[in-house]
C-alpha atoms as one frame of an Amber mdcrd trajectory, in Angstrom:
protein
-103.032 -55.076 -55.805 -99.583 -53.835 -54.856 -99.207 -51.084 -57.502-102.528
 -49.581 -56.464-101.566 -49.619 -52.773 -98.250 -47.967 -53.567 -99.888 -45.250
 -55.668-102.468 -44.580 -52.943 -99.740 -44.355 -50.305 -97.738 -41.938 -52.445
-100.771 -39.783 -53.158-101.644 -39.723 -49.462 -98.129 -38.714 -48.448 -97.966
 -35.907 -50.999-101.408 -34.547 -50.253-101.002 -34.585 -46.485 -97.537 -33.059
 -46.197 -97.095 -30.198 -43.767 -97.055 -26.647 -45.030 -93.777 -24.974 -45.768
 -91.964 -24.316 -42.478 -89.986 -21.364 -43.802 -91.246 -17.892 -43.079 -91.986
 -15.487 -45.876 -89.173 -12.952 -45.539 -89.663 -11.075 -48.805 -90.471  -7.771
 -47.099 -87.369  -8.113 -44.926 -85.159  -8.751 -47.970 -86.767  -5.841 -49.838
 -85.829  -3.474 -47.011 -82.230  -4.682 -47.136 -81.900  -4.296 -50.893 -83.751
  -0.959 -51.072 -81.771   0.666 -48.256 -79.823   3.737 -49.341 -76.385   2.708
 -48.057 -74.229   3.512 -51.117 -73.570  -0.176 -51.832 -74.048  -1.584 -55.311
 -76.943  -4.031 -55.484 -74.646  -6.991 -56.147 -73.013  -6.470 -52.722 -76.102
  -5.754 -50.606 -76.625  -9.428 -49.777 -73.838  -9.449 -47.212 -70.539 -11.249
 -46.743 -71.341 -14.093 -49.137 -71.979 -11.607 -51.954 -68.737  -9.809 -51.155
 -66.726 -13.047 -51.235 -68.368 -14.178 -54.471 -67.658 -10.780 -56.042 -63.989
 -10.834 -55.025 -63.480 -14.421 -56.217 -65.119 -13.589 -59.541 -62.993 -10.470
 -60.008 -59.862 -12.403 -59.046 -60.615 -15.096 -61.610 -61.347 -12.508 -64.295
 -58.169 -10.558 -63.639 -55.874 -13.448 -62.757 -57.228 -15.970 -65.195
């Protein structure tokens, strides 16, 4: 029957998917955030954190 074929196809596609292609970079991120570089932790993520911080402060101060 069609519903059974569909459920089998879905189960097959979910169970045979490739492993996650992203590398585990936790240790790399830990080194960045634990570095003693006199930056507050909310700015250690880089330029995106800096921009987000400045936009947030601008909205808080400017309304």
